[in-house]
N, C-alpha and C positions, 0 to 999 in steps of 0.2 A: 480861188472860189470856183473857177471853171472846172478845175480838176476834181474838186470835191463833188460838184454837181454830176460830172461824168461818172465818178465812182459810185455815187448814190444810185444813179440810173442803172449801172451795171449790176449792183447788188439786188435791186428790185427786180430787174429783168431775169435774174437767175433764180429768183424765189417764186414770183407770181405765175405759177404754171396753171394747169388745168384745174386742179383741185382747189387752189386758192381763189382764183378769179371767178369760178363758178359758184363758190360758196360750199362746195361739197366737203372739202377738208374741214372748214369751220364747223359744219354740221356734225361731222364724224368725231372730231377731236375736242369740240367745245360745247356746241349747242345742246347735245344730248345729256350733258351733265347739269343742265339747269342753271339757276342763278349763280352758282359757284363759278361758272364759265367766265363771268366778267372779272372775277378775281384772277383766274388763271391767265386771262389775256394780258393783264397788267404784269404778271410774272413773265409772260412771253416777251414783253418789251425788254426787260433786263437781260434775259437769256439771249435774245437776238443781238442786242447792242454789244454785249460782252463777247459773244462768239464771233460775230463779224470782225470785231477789233482784233481778237486773238489770231484768226486765220490770216488776216491782212498783215499783221505785225510779223507773224512767223514767215510769211513770204518775203516781207521787207528785209528781215534779218538774215535769212538763210539762202534766199535767192535760188531755189531749186529749179533745175531745167525742166523737169516734168513733175506731175503730181506723184508719180511712183518714186521719184527721188525723195520727196517729202515723206512718204510713208516708210521708205527704207530707213530714214533717219529716226522716225517716230517709233517704229515697231521692231527694228533690228531683224533678228533671225526669223521672226514671225511674219515679216513683211510680204513674202510670197503668197502666203495663205490669205492675208488681209487684202492684198492687191487683187487676187482672184475674186474674193467675195465682193469687194467694192466695185469691180468691173461688172459683176452680175447685177448688183444694186443699181448701178447707173443705167444699165440696159432696161431694167424693170421700170425705173423712173421715166426714162425716155419713152418706153412703150406706153406708160400711163398718159404721157403727153399726147401721143398720136391717137390713142383711144379717146382722149378728151376732145381732140379736133373733130373726130368722127361724130361724137355726141353733139357737139356744137352744130355741125352741118345738118344733122338729122332734124333740127328744129325748123329748117327751111326746105331742105331738099330730100329726095328719096334716098334709100340706102345705097343704090348703085352710084348715083352722082356724088354722094357724100364720100364714098370710098375713092372715087376718082380725084376729088378735091384734096383728100388726105395725101394722095400720091403727089399732087402738085405742091403741097406743103413740104413734103420730103425733099423734092427737087430744089425748092426755094431755100430751105435751110442749108442744103449742101452748097448751093451757089453763094449764099451770104458768107458762110464760114470760109469759103475759098479766098475771100478778101481779107481775112485775118481780123485781129482785134480792133483795128481802126474802123473798119466798116461796121462791125458789130456796135461799137460805141457811138458812131454817127447816127445809126438807125435808132438806137436806144434813146439817145438824147432828144430826138424829135418825138418819138411815139410813146415812150414810157410816161412822161408827165401827162399827156392827153389821156392815156389809158387810166391812170390813177384818178384823174379828175372825173372821168365818166363813171368809174366804179363807185366813187363816193356819192355822186349825184344819184346814181341808180339806187343806192342804199336808202337815201332820203326819200326818193319817189316811191319805192316799194313799201317803205314803212308806213306811208300815208294810206296805202290801200289795205292795211291789216285791220282786223276787227277789235281784238282785245288782247291785253298782255297776259301771258301765262308764265308763271315762275318755273314750272316743271321741276320742282325741287326734289321729287321723289324718284327720279330716274336712276340715279346711281349714287355712289358715295363721294365724299370729298377727296379721299385718297385716289379714286379712279380719275378724277378730274386733274389732280396734280400729276399723276403718272402720264396722263394724256398730253399735257402741255410739254413735258420733257421729251416725250416721244415725237411730238409734232415739230418741235424746234430741232430735234435730232435729224429728222428727215430733211428739213430745209437746209440745215447747215451742211449735211452730207451732199445735198444737191448743189449748193453754191460754193462750198468750201474749196473745192479743187480749183475753181476759177479764181477765187479770191487769193489763194496761195500763189497762183500763177502770175497775177497782176500786182501783187503786193509791193514788189520792188519799184514799181513805176510811180508810187505815190508817197508823199511825205507823211510823217506821223500826224500832222495837223489835218491833212486830207482824210486820213484814216479815221481819226477821232470824230470829225464832223460827219463824214459819210455813214459811219457805223451807227451813230445816234439818230441822224435824220432819217435814214432808211428804216430803222426800227420803229420810229414814231409813225411814219406813213403806213407801214405794214399793220401795226397795232390799231391805228385809227380805223382802217378799213375792216380789220377783223372785228373790232368792237361794233361798228355799224352793221356789218353783215350778221353778227350774232344777235344783235337787237332785233333785226328783221326776222331772222329764222326762228328765234325762240318764241316769237309772237305769231308764227305761221306754222301750222301743221302740214308741211309739204314734204313729200317723199319722191323726189325725182333725181335723176343723175346730175342735173345742173340747176339747183333750186333758185339761185339768183337770176339766172337767165329765164327760167319759167315765169318768175314773178315780173320780170321786165316786160315780157310779152303780154302779161295781163294788163299792163298800163295802156299800151297800144302797140301796134305792129311796128311802127317806125322806131320807137324807142327800143323795142326788142332787137331790131336789126342793128342799131347803134351799139347796144350792149354786146350783141353777138360778135361784132367786128372787134371790139376792144378785148373781149375774152379770147378771141382767136389770137390777137397779137400777144396777149399775156402768155398764152400757151406757146406760141411761136418763138417768143424771145427766150423762154426757158429751154425750148428745143435746141435753139442755136447754142446756148451755153453748154448744155450737156453734150451735144454733138461735138462741140469744140474740144471739150476735155477728152471724150472717148477717142476721137480721131488722133489727138495728140498722144494718148497712151498706147494705142494699138499700132499706129503708123508713123510715130515720131514726128508728125506734122499735123497742125490744125488747119492748114489752108490748102490741103490736097482735096480736090473735088471728088475724085474716085473714092478716097478714104472716107470722107464725110458721107458719101452716098451709100457705101457699104454699111456703115454704122446705122444710118437711118433705115435702110431696108430691113436689117436684122431686127431693129426695134419695132418696126411696123408689123412684122410677122408676129412678134410677141404681143403686140397691142390687140390682136384678135381675141385674146383672152377676155377682154371687156373692161371698160372703164371702172364700173362699180366694183368688180372683183379685185382689180389692181389696187384701188384706193383703200377699200375696206379691209382687205386681207393681207396684201403684200406690203403696203406702205408702213404699217405699224412695225413690222419686222425690220424694215430698213431704218426706222426711227431708233431702234435699240442700237444698231450699228453706229448711227450718228452720235448717240450719247457717249458711247465708248470712245469714239474718235475724238470728241471734244475734250473729254477728261484727260486722255493721253496727251493731246496737243497742249493743254494748259500746263501740265507738269513739265513737258519738254520745253515749252517756251520759257519757263522759269529758269531752266538750266542754261538755255541759250543766252538769256539776258545776263545771267551771272558770269558766264564765260566772256561775254562782250565787255562787261564792266571790268573784269579782271585784266583783259587784254589792254584796255584803255589806261588802267592804272600802272601797268608795267611798261 
């Protein structure tokens, strides 16, 4: 049970980044499609649960030393091109996280101090990752449940401050909403997949099944509540849920801000862990983690809105392709394992 809890927290920590916790991703990939978004959120549950399980099982069965070992097995001669593209995608995602931290701080501090505090976040992430996966899990086990609870409470509180429900059914088509949910899941699976493949061998199939389903339920619950709030509020800010929280009162806004910051920070540590491992063959090297964070911070100056709205959808397509290839490859691996056991 304890291992399933730890794995659930690790999955959530690797997914709930800047766009998710602030509500911006929900707004971009779900809310703008109107009432159909509630259907696509249900679809997201099945996609998340299935994909989390596939990545963890693949890591459990193949035990790759690095994520690039996994991509080499999956894509063969095309792996070098895929690896380069994935590396770029991870830096874009990490840059989005740092840009998100800057947006969070701007709600309370001036631009200069916000930039300084982002640099502090860079150093903290490098330090935490230097302690390895055990330190990451320890911190996640404490703060992820608290963060999830605050985000859920925030959704209920902000919903009470809205005026009237609007269906917004005419914004786009059913097909657009379906495409959006696959893209969104693709982004988050690409974001968390490398970490899941890396840790898959540490957990039993029971742990994997429980954590995959439970983490998907929590994600979809928060997505549903956020969507309900956002579809009922015509709000156009970089961090809509944070803006609505500050409308309740300043103190609740600060509590939500801290939880959103941790959501972003936990995703930063996950992505930095993977990038450092890929680039420097070690995830607990402080200098390697720091170099990764500094490069991503420079890219983050492109701006949070621009990264989420324009670059994330492209990354989502890559994630979809990756999931499909992994699903077919996992079938082959399972067949080979059964054959080996029979002989």
